[in-house]
RODO-2510 file (C-alpha; in nm, 4 decimals, decimal comma):
residues 92
     n   res          X          Y          Z
     1     m     0,0000     0,0000     0,0000
     2     p     0,1452     0,3420    -0,0924
     3     k     0,2567     0,5698     0,1873
     4     e     0,0080     0,8395     0,0847
     5     a    -0,2849     0,5967     0,1061
     6     r    -0,1782     0,4901     0,4559
     7     e    -0,1629     0,8549     0,5634
     8     v    -0,5145     0,9172     0,4341
     9     e    -0,6433     0,6085     0,6135
    10     r    -0,4724     0,7209     0,9343
    11     d    -0,6204     1,0706     0,8995
    12     e    -0,9667     0,9265     0,8444
    13     l    -0,9216     0,7004     1,1467
    14     w    -0,8394     1,0008     1,3666
    15     e    -1,1419     1,1842     1,2287
    16     w    -1,3694     0,8903     1,3102
    17     l    -1,2218     0,8593     1,6586
    18     g    -1,2838     1,2299     1,7133
    19     l    -1,6441     1,1986     1,5985
    20     i    -1,7014     0,8963     1,8215
    21     a    -1,5512     1,0858     2,1151
    22     a    -1,7803     1,3794     2,0365
    23     v    -2,0799     1,1468     2,0626
    24     l    -1,9535     0,9805     2,3801
    25     v    -1,9029     1,3087     2,5672
    26     w    -2,2798     1,3579     2,5479
    27     w    -2,3326     1,0361     2,7480
    28     p    -2,3548     1,2105     3,0906
    29     a    -2,6463     1,4165     2,9591
    30     l    -2,8520     1,0971     2,9559
    31     f    -2,8090     1,0685     3,3325
    32     d    -2,8782     1,4381     3,4023
    33     w    -2,5176     1,4946     3,5096
    34     f    -2,4521     1,8007     3,3037
    35     p    -2,3033     2,0846     3,5123
    36     l    -2,2248     2,4160     3,3453
    37     w    -1,8484     2,3610     3,3210
    38     y    -1,8999     2,0222     3,1554
    39     r    -2,1598     2,1646     2,9176
    40     i    -1,9169     2,4366     2,8078
    41     l    -1,6410     2,1800     2,7499
    42     v    -1,8766     1,9561     2,5530
    43     y    -1,9919     2,2407     2,3302
    44     l    -1,6359     2,3585     2,2640
    45     f    -1,5024     2,0074     2,2014
    46     c    -1,7886     1,9027     1,9734
    47     g    -1,7781     2,2282     1,7810
    48     a    -1,4034     2,2019     1,7299
    49     v    -1,4252     1,8382     1,6191
    50     i    -1,7026     1,9095     1,3707
    51     v    -1,5219     2,2103     1,2234
    52     v    -1,1861     2,0311     1,1941
    53     v    -1,3361     1,7170     1,0403
    54     g    -1,5523     1,9216     0,8038
    55     v    -1,2634     2,1371     0,6825
    56     r    -1,0379     1,8364     0,6310
    57     r    -1,3032     1,6411     0,4405
    58     v    -1,3950     1,9361     0,2203
    59     g    -1,0240     1,9751     0,1440
    60     r    -0,9965     1,6102     0,0435
    61     v    -1,3071     1,6359    -0,1748
    62     r    -1,1679     1,9446    -0,3482
    63     e    -0,8349     1,7686    -0,3992
    64     g    -1,0156     1,4727    -0,5568
    65     l    -1,2227     1,6988    -0,7799
    66     k    -0,9081     1,8846    -0,8889
    67     y    -0,7432     1,5517    -0,9763
    68     s    -1,0527     1,4456    -1,1730
    69     q    -1,0562     1,7793    -1,3558
    70     e    -0,6907     1,7336    -1,4519
    71     i    -0,7688     1,3870    -1,5911
    72     m    -1,0636     1,5250    -1,7883
    73     d    -0,8487     1,8101    -1,9261
    74     v    -0,5834     1,5626    -2,0425
    75     q    -0,8474     1,3477    -2,2088
    76     r    -1,0045     1,6502    -2,3815
    77     a    -0,6647     1,7674    -2,5070
    78     q    -0,6036     1,4389    -2,6884
    79     e    -0,7126     1,4046    -3,0456
    80     p    -1,0453     1,2289    -3,0797
    81     l    -1,0264     0,8672    -3,1848
    82     e    -1,1299     0,7794    -3,5342
    83     p    -1,4241     0,5407    -3,5568
    84     l    -1,3308     0,1839    -3,6373
    85     e    -1,3665     0,0948    -4,0015
    86     g    -1,6532    -0,1288    -4,0891
    87     k    -1,8630    -0,0363    -3,7869
    88     k    -2,0431     0,2598    -3,9371
    89     g    -2,2800     0,1976    -4,2247
    90     r    -2,2067    -0,1715    -4,2283
    91     k    -2,4516    -0,3760    -4,4302
    92     t    -2,5184    -0,7345    -4,3450
***
């Protein structure tokens, strides 16, 4: 597996762990143990996780779209292929 692919997988793993942690920090709210200081920490942590994950994922999507656009530009720059002889107007 290429090094770059392993780095992406590792980044995605950290993002998923952050999102799971963001869900788990809400667990005390189910038991009505939600003092003000904890509530503030939860809001800050969850907000930060969502923003960081969102920015990183949007960046990866844009990078993928840029790569796809480059492939399409290369394909458009090539001369069109001639149709195969005998396929068009072939009588049987």
